DRENKEZA-193906 format. One record per residue (C-alpha): x, y, z; residue in one letter; residue number from 1. Coordinates in Angstrom, 2 decimals. Layout:
% residues N
<pt><east>X</east><north>Y</north><up>Z</up><residuo>A</residuo><num>NUM</num></pt>
...
//
This chain:
% residues 201
<pt><east>12.72</east><north>21.79</north><up>13.77</up><residuo>M</residuo><num>1</num></pt>
<pt><east>16.03</east><north>21.24</north><up>11.95</up><residuo>L</residuo><num>2</num></pt>
<pt><east>14.48</east><north>21.80</north><up>8.53</up><residuo>D</residuo><num>3</num></pt>
<pt><east>13.44</east><north>25.29</north><up>9.59</up><residuo>S</residuo><num>4</num></pt>
<pt><east>16.95</east><north>26.12</north><up>10.88</up><residuo>N</residuo><num>5</num></pt>
<pt><east>19.48</east><north>25.31</north><up>8.11</up><residuo>P</residuo><num>6</num></pt>
<pt><east>22.51</east><north>26.66</north><up>10.02</up><residuo>K</residuo><num>7</num></pt>
<pt><east>21.84</east><north>24.46</north><up>13.06</up><residuo>L</residuo><num>8</num></pt>
<pt><east>21.13</east><north>21.52</north><up>10.78</up><residuo>K</residuo><num>9</num></pt>
<pt><east>24.48</east><north>22.01</north><up>9.02</up><residuo>K</residuo><num>10</num></pt>
<pt><east>26.38</east><north>22.14</north><up>12.33</up><residuo>I</residuo><num>11</num></pt>
<pt><east>24.70</east><north>19.01</north><up>13.69</up><residuo>I</residuo><num>12</num></pt>
<pt><east>25.23</east><north>17.23</north><up>10.38</up><residuo>H</residuo><num>13</num></pt>
<pt><east>28.96</east><north>18.04</north><up>10.50</up><residuo>Y</residuo><num>14</num></pt>
<pt><east>29.28</east><north>16.82</north><up>14.09</up><residuo>L</residuo><num>15</num></pt>
<pt><east>27.54</east><north>13.54</north><up>13.31</up><residuo>M</residuo><num>16</num></pt>
<pt><east>28.72</east><north>12.72</north><up>9.78</up><residuo>I</residuo><num>17</num></pt>
<pt><east>32.13</east><north>12.91</north><up>8.15</up><residuo>H</residuo><num>18</num></pt>
<pt><east>32.03</east><north>15.79</north><up>5.62</up><residuo>P</residuo><num>19</num></pt>
<pt><east>33.18</east><north>13.87</north><up>2.54</up><residuo>Y</residuo><num>20</num></pt>
<pt><east>33.18</east><north>10.19</north><up>3.51</up><residuo>A</residuo><num>21</num></pt>
<pt><east>29.37</east><north>10.41</north><up>4.01</up><residuo>T</residuo><num>22</num></pt>
<pt><east>29.53</east><north>7.98</north><up>6.89</up><residuo>R</residuo><num>23</num></pt>
<pt><east>28.42</east><north>8.71</north><up>10.46</up><residuo>P</residuo><num>24</num></pt>
<pt><east>31.24</east><north>9.29</north><up>12.91</up><residuo>R</residuo><num>25</num></pt>
<pt><east>32.13</east><north>6.61</north><up>15.43</up><residuo>L</residuo><num>26</num></pt>
<pt><east>30.52</east><north>8.40</north><up>18.38</up><residuo>W</residuo><num>27</num></pt>
<pt><east>27.27</east><north>8.63</north><up>16.42</up><residuo>T</residuo><num>28</num></pt>
<pt><east>27.29</east><north>4.92</north><up>15.69</up><residuo>R</residuo><num>29</num></pt>
<pt><east>28.06</east><north>4.00</north><up>19.30</up><residuo>L</residuo><num>30</num></pt>
<pt><east>25.87</east><north>6.46</north><up>21.20</up><residuo>L</residuo><num>31</num></pt>
<pt><east>23.04</east><north>7.47</north><up>18.86</up><residuo>V</residuo><num>32</num></pt>
<pt><east>22.21</east><north>4.32</north><up>16.88</up><residuo>Y</residuo><num>33</num></pt>
<pt><east>20.76</east><north>2.39</north><up>19.85</up><residuo>P</residuo><num>34</num></pt>
<pt><east>18.09</east><north>5.10</north><up>20.16</up><residuo>F</residuo><num>35</num></pt>
<pt><east>17.19</east><north>5.55</north><up>16.48</up><residuo>I</residuo><num>36</num></pt>
<pt><east>17.02</east><north>1.92</north><up>15.28</up><residuo>I</residuo><num>37</num></pt>
<pt><east>13.56</east><north>0.49</north><up>15.91</up><residuo>K</residuo><num>38</num></pt>
<pt><east>13.73</east><north>-3.30</north><up>16.10</up><residuo>R</residuo><num>39</num></pt>
<pt><east>11.07</east><north>-5.97</north><up>16.30</up><residuo>G</residuo><num>40</num></pt>
<pt><east>11.34</east><north>-8.87</north><up>18.70</up><residuo>K</residuo><num>41</num></pt>
<pt><east>13.88</east><north>-11.49</north><up>17.63</up><residuo>G</residuo><num>42</num></pt>
<pt><east>15.44</east><north>-9.30</north><up>14.93</up><residuo>S</residuo><num>43</num></pt>
<pt><east>19.16</east><north>-9.59</north><up>14.23</up><residuo>I</residuo><num>44</num></pt>
<pt><east>21.63</east><north>-7.06</north><up>12.86</up><residuo>I</residuo><num>45</num></pt>
<pt><east>25.02</east><north>-8.67</north><up>12.35</up><residuo>R</residuo><num>46</num></pt>
<pt><east>28.03</east><north>-6.84</north><up>13.74</up><residuo>R</residuo><num>47</num></pt>
<pt><east>29.70</east><north>-6.25</north><up>10.36</up><residuo>K</residuo><num>48</num></pt>
<pt><east>26.64</east><north>-4.75</north><up>8.68</up><residuo>A</residuo><num>49</num></pt>
<pt><east>27.34</east><north>-1.15</north><up>7.63</up><residuo>R</residuo><num>50</num></pt>
<pt><east>24.60</east><north>1.19</north><up>8.85</up><residuo>L</residuo><num>51</num></pt>
<pt><east>24.87</east><north>4.75</north><up>7.54</up><residuo>D</residuo><num>52</num></pt>
<pt><east>21.98</east><north>6.28</north><up>9.46</up><residuo>L</residuo><num>53</num></pt>
<pt><east>20.87</east><north>9.74</north><up>10.44</up><residuo>I</residuo><num>54</num></pt>
<pt><east>18.42</east><north>10.32</north><up>13.31</up><residuo>P</residuo><num>55</num></pt>
<pt><east>16.05</east><north>12.53</north><up>11.29</up><residuo>S</residuo><num>56</num></pt>
<pt><east>15.08</east><north>9.50</north><up>9.14</up><residuo>R</residuo><num>57</num></pt>
<pt><east>13.60</east><north>6.17</north><up>10.19</up><residuo>K</residuo><num>58</num></pt>
<pt><east>15.23</east><north>2.77</north><up>10.15</up><residuo>F</residuo><num>59</num></pt>
<pt><east>12.92</east><north>0.04</north><up>11.38</up><residuo>T</residuo><num>60</num></pt>
<pt><east>13.08</east><north>-3.73</north><up>11.09</up><residuo>I</residuo><num>61</num></pt>
<pt><east>10.32</east><north>-6.12</north><up>12.06</up><residuo>G</residuo><num>62</num></pt>
<pt><east>9.86</east><north>-9.34</north><up>13.99</up><residuo>Y</residuo><num>63</num></pt>
<pt><east>12.57</east><north>-11.95</north><up>13.32</up><residuo>R</residuo><num>64</num></pt>
<pt><east>14.11</east><north>-9.98</north><up>10.47</up><residuo>T</residuo><num>65</num></pt>
<pt><east>17.83</east><north>-10.51</north><up>9.90</up><residuo>I</residuo><num>66</num></pt>
<pt><east>20.40</east><north>-8.13</north><up>8.43</up><residuo>I</residuo><num>67</num></pt>
<pt><east>23.53</east><north>-10.08</north><up>7.52</up><residuo>E</residuo><num>68</num></pt>
<pt><east>27.20</east><north>-9.04</north><up>7.58</up><residuo>D</residuo><num>69</num></pt>
<pt><east>28.51</east><north>-6.62</north><up>4.93</up><residuo>Y</residuo><num>70</num></pt>
<pt><east>25.07</east><north>-5.28</north><up>4.10</up><residuo>T</residuo><num>71</num></pt>
<pt><east>24.99</east><north>-1.50</north><up>3.49</up><residuo>I</residuo><num>72</num></pt>
<pt><east>21.93</east><north>0.41</north><up>4.69</up><residuo>I</residuo><num>73</num></pt>
<pt><east>21.71</east><north>4.17</north><up>4.12</up><residuo>N</residuo><num>74</num></pt>
<pt><east>18.70</east><north>6.24</north><up>5.19</up><residuo>N</residuo><num>75</num></pt>
<pt><east>20.29</east><north>9.61</north><up>4.47</up><residuo>G</residuo><num>76</num></pt>
<pt><east>17.68</east><north>10.60</north><up>1.87</up><residuo>M</residuo><num>77</num></pt>
<pt><east>14.66</east><north>8.70</north><up>3.17</up><residuo>G</residuo><num>78</num></pt>
<pt><east>13.24</east><north>6.21</north><up>5.64</up><residuo>D</residuo><num>79</num></pt>
<pt><east>14.07</east><north>2.52</north><up>5.38</up><residuo>I</residuo><num>80</num></pt>
<pt><east>11.27</east><north>0.36</north><up>6.71</up><residuo>I</residuo><num>81</num></pt>
<pt><east>11.62</east><north>-3.44</north><up>6.69</up><residuo>I</residuo><num>82</num></pt>
<pt><east>8.77</east><north>-5.74</north><up>7.70</up><residuo>G</residuo><num>83</num></pt>
<pt><east>8.60</east><north>-8.99</north><up>9.63</up><residuo>D</residuo><num>84</num></pt>
<pt><east>10.60</east><north>-12.17</north><up>8.92</up><residuo>R</residuo><num>85</num></pt>
<pt><east>12.69</east><north>-10.66</north><up>6.15</up><residuo>C</residuo><num>86</num></pt>
<pt><east>16.18</east><north>-11.85</north><up>5.20</up><residuo>A</residuo><num>87</num></pt>
<pt><east>18.64</east><north>-9.24</north><up>3.94</up><residuo>V</residuo><num>88</num></pt>
<pt><east>21.66</east><north>-11.34</north><up>3.03</up><residuo>T</residuo><num>89</num></pt>
<pt><east>25.33</east><north>-10.48</north><up>2.72</up><residuo>S</residuo><num>90</num></pt>
<pt><east>26.46</east><north>-7.54</north><up>0.57</up><residuo>R</residuo><num>91</num></pt>
<pt><east>22.97</east><north>-6.23</north><up>-0.13</up><residuo>V</residuo><num>92</num></pt>
<pt><east>22.70</east><north>-2.45</north><up>-0.52</up><residuo>K</residuo><num>93</num></pt>
<pt><east>19.56</east><north>-0.56</north><up>0.52</up><residuo>L</residuo><num>94</num></pt>
<pt><east>19.49</east><north>3.19</north><up>-0.09</up><residuo>V</residuo><num>95</num></pt>
<pt><east>16.36</east><north>4.94</north><up>1.17</up><residuo>G</residuo><num>96</num></pt>
<pt><east>13.64</east><north>5.77</north><up>0.82</up><residuo>P</residuo><num>97</num></pt>
<pt><east>12.81</east><north>2.04</north><up>0.63</up><residuo>V</residuo><num>98</num></pt>
<pt><east>9.96</east><north>0.00</north><up>2.12</up><residuo>T</residuo><num>99</num></pt>
<pt><east>10.07</east><north>-3.80</north><up>2.29</up><residuo>L</residuo><num>100</num></pt>
<pt><east>6.96</east><north>-5.76</north><up>3.25</up><residuo>G</residuo><num>101</num></pt>
<pt><east>6.88</east><north>-8.98</north><up>5.25</up><residuo>N</residuo><num>102</num></pt>
<pt><east>8.68</east><north>-12.20</north><up>4.27</up><residuo>M</residuo><num>103</num></pt>
<pt><east>10.99</east><north>-10.51</north><up>1.74</up><residuo>V</residuo><num>104</num></pt>
<pt><east>14.25</east><north>-12.32</north><up>0.94</up><residuo>T</residuo><num>105</num></pt>
<pt><east>17.08</east><north>-10.48</north><up>-0.81</up><residuo>I</residuo><num>106</num></pt>
<pt><east>19.98</east><north>-12.44</north><up>-2.30</up><residuo>G</residuo><num>107</num></pt>
<pt><east>23.63</east><north>-11.53</north><up>-1.93</up><residuo>S</residuo><num>108</num></pt>
<pt><east>24.85</east><north>-8.48</north><up>-3.82</up><residuo>G</residuo><num>109</num></pt>
<pt><east>21.40</east><north>-7.14</north><up>-4.74</up><residuo>A</residuo><num>110</num></pt>
<pt><east>20.76</east><north>-3.40</north><up>-4.68</up><residuo>Q</residuo><num>111</num></pt>
<pt><east>17.52</east><north>-1.53</north><up>-4.03</up><residuo>I</residuo><num>112</num></pt>
<pt><east>17.56</east><north>2.23</north><up>-4.21</up><residuo>T</residuo><num>113</num></pt>
<pt><east>15.03</east><north>4.97</north><up>-3.61</up><residuo>G</residuo><num>114</num></pt>
<pt><east>16.93</east><north>7.83</north><up>-5.17</up><residuo>L</residuo><num>115</num></pt>
<pt><east>18.67</east><north>8.98</north><up>-8.31</up><residuo>T</residuo><num>116</num></pt>
<pt><east>21.49</east><north>11.46</north><up>-8.84</up><residuo>H</residuo><num>117</num></pt>
<pt><east>20.73</east><north>14.76</north><up>-10.53</up><residuo>N</residuo><num>118</num></pt>
<pt><east>22.82</east><north>15.43</north><up>-13.65</up><residuo>F</residuo><num>119</num></pt>
<pt><east>20.98</east><north>18.03</north><up>-15.74</up><residuo>E</residuo><num>120</num></pt>
<pt><east>23.34</east><north>20.98</north><up>-15.11</up><residuo>D</residuo><num>121</num></pt>
<pt><east>26.35</east><north>20.33</north><up>-17.38</up><residuo>V</residuo><num>122</num></pt>
<pt><east>28.27</east><north>23.26</north><up>-15.83</up><residuo>T</residuo><num>123</num></pt>
<pt><east>28.53</east><north>21.50</north><up>-12.46</up><residuo>R</residuo><num>124</num></pt>
<pt><east>29.98</east><north>18.11</north><up>-11.48</up><residuo>P</residuo><num>125</num></pt>
<pt><east>27.26</east><north>15.47</north><up>-11.04</up><residuo>I</residuo><num>126</num></pt>
<pt><east>28.61</east><north>14.79</north><up>-7.56</up><residuo>K</residuo><num>127</num></pt>
<pt><east>27.64</east><north>18.33</north><up>-6.52</up><residuo>E</residuo><num>128</num></pt>
<pt><east>24.11</east><north>18.33</north><up>-7.94</up><residuo>Q</residuo><num>129</num></pt>
<pt><east>22.49</east><north>16.30</north><up>-5.20</up><residuo>G</residuo><num>130</num></pt>
<pt><east>19.93</east><north>13.54</north><up>-5.45</up><residuo>V</residuo><num>131</num></pt>
<pt><east>16.19</east><north>13.16</north><up>-5.97</up><residuo>M</residuo><num>132</num></pt>
<pt><east>14.42</east><north>10.73</north><up>-3.59</up><residuo>P</residuo><num>133</num></pt>
<pt><east>11.62</east><north>8.54</north><up>-4.96</up><residuo>N</residuo><num>134</num></pt>
<pt><east>10.43</east><north>5.73</north><up>-2.67</up><residuo>R</residuo><num>135</num></pt>
<pt><east>10.79</east><north>2.14</north><up>-3.83</up><residuo>T</residuo><num>136</num></pt>
<pt><east>8.28</east><north>-0.34</north><up>-2.40</up><residuo>V</residuo><num>137</num></pt>
<pt><east>8.63</east><north>-4.12</north><up>-2.29</up><residuo>V</residuo><num>138</num></pt>
<pt><east>5.41</east><north>-5.77</north><up>-1.17</up><residuo>E</residuo><num>139</num></pt>
<pt><east>5.01</east><north>-8.97</north><up>0.91</up><residuo>D</residuo><num>140</num></pt>
<pt><east>6.49</east><north>-12.36</north><up>0.06</up><residuo>D</residuo><num>141</num></pt>
<pt><east>8.97</east><north>-11.31</north><up>-2.62</up><residuo>V</residuo><num>142</num></pt>
<pt><east>12.19</east><north>-13.18</north><up>-3.49</up><residuo>W</residuo><num>143</num></pt>
<pt><east>14.91</east><north>-10.96</north><up>-4.96</up><residuo>I</residuo><num>144</num></pt>
<pt><east>17.77</east><north>-12.88</north><up>-6.55</up><residuo>G</residuo><num>145</num></pt>
<pt><east>21.43</east><north>-12.13</north><up>-5.98</up><residuo>G</residuo><num>146</num></pt>
<pt><east>23.15</east><north>-9.29</north><up>-7.86</up><residuo>N</residuo><num>147</num></pt>
<pt><east>19.85</east><north>-7.88</north><up>-9.10</up><residuo>S</residuo><num>148</num></pt>
<pt><east>19.14</east><north>-4.14</north><up>-9.19</up><residuo>V</residuo><num>149</num></pt>
<pt><east>15.83</east><north>-2.41</north><up>-8.49</up><residuo>I</residuo><num>150</num></pt>
<pt><east>15.91</east><north>1.26</north><up>-9.38</up><residuo>I</residuo><num>151</num></pt>
<pt><east>14.12</east><north>4.12</north><up>-7.64</up><residuo>Q</residuo><num>152</num></pt>
<pt><east>10.41</east><north>4.78</north><up>-7.55</up><residuo>G</residuo><num>153</num></pt>
<pt><east>9.20</east><north>1.27</north><up>-8.39</up><residuo>L</residuo><num>154</num></pt>
<pt><east>6.65</east><north>-1.04</north><up>-6.80</up><residuo>R</residuo><num>155</num></pt>
<pt><east>7.28</east><north>-4.79</north><up>-6.75</up><residuo>I</residuo><num>156</num></pt>
<pt><east>4.00</east><north>-6.65</north><up>-6.21</up><residuo>G</residuo><num>157</num></pt>
<pt><east>3.18</east><north>-9.42</north><up>-3.76</up><residuo>T</residuo><num>158</num></pt>
<pt><east>4.65</east><north>-12.91</north><up>-4.29</up><residuo>H</residuo><num>159</num></pt>
<pt><east>7.07</east><north>-11.95</north><up>-7.07</up><residuo>C</residuo><num>160</num></pt>
<pt><east>10.40</east><north>-13.47</north><up>-7.99</up><residuo>I</residuo><num>161</num></pt>
<pt><east>13.17</east><north>-11.27</north><up>-9.33</up><residuo>I</residuo><num>162</num></pt>
<pt><east>15.68</east><north>-13.56</north><up>-11.07</up><residuo>A</residuo><num>163</num></pt>
<pt><east>19.35</east><north>-13.24</north><up>-10.17</up><residuo>S</residuo><num>164</num></pt>
<pt><east>21.17</east><north>-10.53</north><up>-12.12</up><residuo>G</residuo><num>165</num></pt>
<pt><east>17.98</east><north>-8.77</north><up>-13.24</up><residuo>S</residuo><num>166</num></pt>
<pt><east>17.83</east><north>-4.99</north><up>-13.67</up><residuo>V</residuo><num>167</num></pt>
<pt><east>14.29</east><north>-3.90</north><up>-12.82</up><residuo>V</residuo><num>168</num></pt>
<pt><east>13.34</east><north>-0.59</north><up>-14.44</up><residuo>T</residuo><num>169</num></pt>
<pt><east>9.53</east><north>-0.69</north><up>-14.19</up><residuo>R</residuo><num>170</num></pt>
<pt><east>6.82</east><north>-1.77</north><up>-11.76</up><residuo>D</residuo><num>171</num></pt>
<pt><east>6.28</east><north>-5.52</north><up>-11.41</up><residuo>V</residuo><num>172</num></pt>
<pt><east>2.69</east><north>-6.78</north><up>-11.08</up><residuo>P</residuo><num>173</num></pt>
<pt><east>1.86</east><north>-9.21</north><up>-8.25</up><residuo>P</residuo><num>174</num></pt>
<pt><east>2.46</east><north>-12.94</north><up>-8.74</up><residuo>Y</residuo><num>175</num></pt>
<pt><east>5.06</east><north>-12.47</north><up>-11.46</up><residuo>S</residuo><num>176</num></pt>
<pt><east>8.53</east><north>-13.78</north><up>-12.31</up><residuo>V</residuo><num>177</num></pt>
<pt><east>10.83</east><north>-11.28</north><up>-14.00</up><residuo>V</residuo><num>178</num></pt>
<pt><east>14.29</east><north>-11.74</north><up>-15.49</up><residuo>A</residuo><num>179</num></pt>
<pt><east>16.81</east><north>-9.98</north><up>-17.70</up><residuo>G</residuo><num>180</num></pt>
<pt><east>18.23</east><north>-6.52</north><up>-18.34</up><residuo>N</residuo><num>181</num></pt>
<pt><east>15.94</east><north>-4.70</north><up>-18.51</up><residuo>P</residuo><num>182</num></pt>
<pt><east>13.81</east><north>-7.19</north><up>-16.59</up><residuo>A</residuo><num>183</num></pt>
<pt><east>10.67</east><north>-8.51</north><up>-18.28</up><residuo>K</residuo><num>184</num></pt>
<pt><east>7.82</east><north>-10.64</north><up>-16.99</up><residuo>V</residuo><num>185</num></pt>
<pt><east>8.45</east><north>-14.24</north><up>-18.06</up><residuo>I</residuo><num>186</num></pt>
<pt><east>5.73</east><north>-15.92</north><up>-15.98</up><residuo>K</residuo><num>187</num></pt>
<pt><east>2.58</east><north>-14.94</north><up>-14.12</up><residuo>Q</residuo><num>188</num></pt>
<pt><east>0.28</east><north>-16.94</north><up>-11.92</up><residuo>F</residuo><num>189</num></pt>
<pt><east>-3.13</east><north>-17.50</north><up>-13.47</up><residuo>N</residuo><num>190</num></pt>
<pt><east>-5.73</east><north>-17.89</north><up>-10.72</up><residuo>F</residuo><num>191</num></pt>
<pt><east>-8.26</east><north>-19.33</north><up>-13.18</up><residuo>E</residuo><num>192</num></pt>
<pt><east>-6.06</east><north>-22.24</north><up>-14.26</up><residuo>T</residuo><num>193</num></pt>
<pt><east>-4.12</east><north>-22.30</north><up>-10.97</up><residuo>N</residuo><num>194</num></pt>
<pt><east>-0.84</east><north>-22.41</north><up>-12.90</up><residuo>K</residuo><num>195</num></pt>
<pt><east>2.22</east><north>-20.28</north><up>-13.61</up><residuo>W</residuo><num>196</num></pt>
<pt><east>2.02</east><north>-19.32</north><up>-17.27</up><residuo>E</residuo><num>197</num></pt>
<pt><east>3.90</east><north>-17.25</north><up>-19.83</up><residuo>K</residuo><num>198</num></pt>
<pt><east>2.29</east><north>-13.83</north><up>-20.23</up><residuo>P</residuo><num>199</num></pt>
<pt><east>0.09</east><north>-13.27</north><up>-23.27</up><residuo>V</residuo><num>200</num></pt>
<pt><east>1.84</east><north>-10.93</north><up>-25.75</up><residuo>K</residuo><num>201</num></pt>
//
């Protein structure tokens, strides 16, 4: 409905979100958030977590998932969907569109984004050129080390470890350990030998 009526959308957006601070107004956080956040049983969102949410996008967290203090979650450009029994620790930043599977743990200071800023027009400030959403997907049972960065549009496979401080710029196959900047696969599980091994070059 709102997408087909840009004027109404602009008015509602102004009433709900500060025009240049890009953060929802207090009344939105107090009166609207309880209706737009979908929470699984036993989930926890700490009081000091920063939730920058708009009602036209989804924010869901699963069974026994915890969002710690000082986390920043922004669904302004796309849905954020978090599975069951995940741990999003302090100072993590999630910018949608992002999907996390079940049993995902994210270390302090890590950042996962599902968008990139447009910059091609050199006659306009980058800040005014908008963004391009591109969903990032983290599959089940992934451990993401602290202060790591996962850029937009990637898929992190099941049972992967992202070493602390890594900058992930490409898809990660399942059952892999990646490290570095840019991150590279340093180990993979070999189901034939039943061991973690260095990848064959």
